[in-house]
N, C-alpha and C positions, 0 to 999 in steps of 0.2 A: 504494500500500500504506500502510495506517495501522497505527500501533502503539499498543496500549493500554499506557500506562506502568504501570498497576496490575498488569498481567499480567507485564510485563518485570521489574519490581522489587517482587515481592510482599512482601518483608520490610520495606519502608519503612513507617513509620507516618506516613501523609500528614497526619493531624491535627496532628502535631508540626511537620511541614514547613510547612504552611499557617499554623499559629500563629506560627512563627518569621518567616515572610515578612510576616505582618500586623503583628507587633510591630516589625519593622524599618521598615515603612512608617509606622507611628504615630510612631516615634522621629524619623524624617526629617521628618514633618509638624510635630511639636512643635518641632524645632530650627528649621525654617523659620519657624514662627509666632513663636518667640522672637526670631529675627533681625529679622523684620519689625516686631515690637513695639519692639525696641531702636532700629531706624532711625526709627520714628515718634516715639519719645520723644526721641531726639537732635535731630530736626528741630524739635520743639516747644521744646526748651531753646535751640537756636540762634536760633530766631525770637524767643523771649522776650528773649534777651540783645541781639539786634539792635534790638528795640523800645526797650530802655533806652539805646541809643546816643544820645549828645547831638550834635545837628547842629553842624558846625563843628569837631568833634574828629576825630582820626585814626581812620579805620575799622579800620586794621591793629591797633590796640590792642584793639579789640573782637574782631577775628578771633583774635588771640593768646589772649585770655581764653577763647574758645570752644575753641580747640585744646588749651589746658591742661586742659580737662575730658575730653579723650580722644575728642572727636567728630571723625569723619573729615573730610578735606579736601573730599570729594565732597558730604557733607551740609552742610558750612559754605557751600560755593559755591552749592548749591541754595537754602539758606536766605537767603543774601545776595541772590541774584537775585530771590527772592520778596519779600524785604523792600524792595528797591529798586523793584520793580514796583508796590508798594502805595502 
C-alpha cells in the first residue's frame, strides 16, 4: 500500500516545505564551503611560516608562532609533514 502524502496532509503548502529544506541544504553547503576554505587558508599560512623557518633553529618556536595564530594542531602537523617532505 502506498500513501500519497499530498492527499494525507492537504493543508500543507509543500512549496514552503521544499523551500525550507532547500534553504537548509544551501546553508549547510555554505558552512561546509567556509570551513573548507578556512582549512585551506590555514594550511597555506602554516606552510608559509614553515618556509620562513631558519635551519638550525628550534622548530617548536615556529610551531608556537603558528599556534598563536589560532591554527589547529591537526593543520600544523599536516603542514609540518608536508614541509619536511619537500
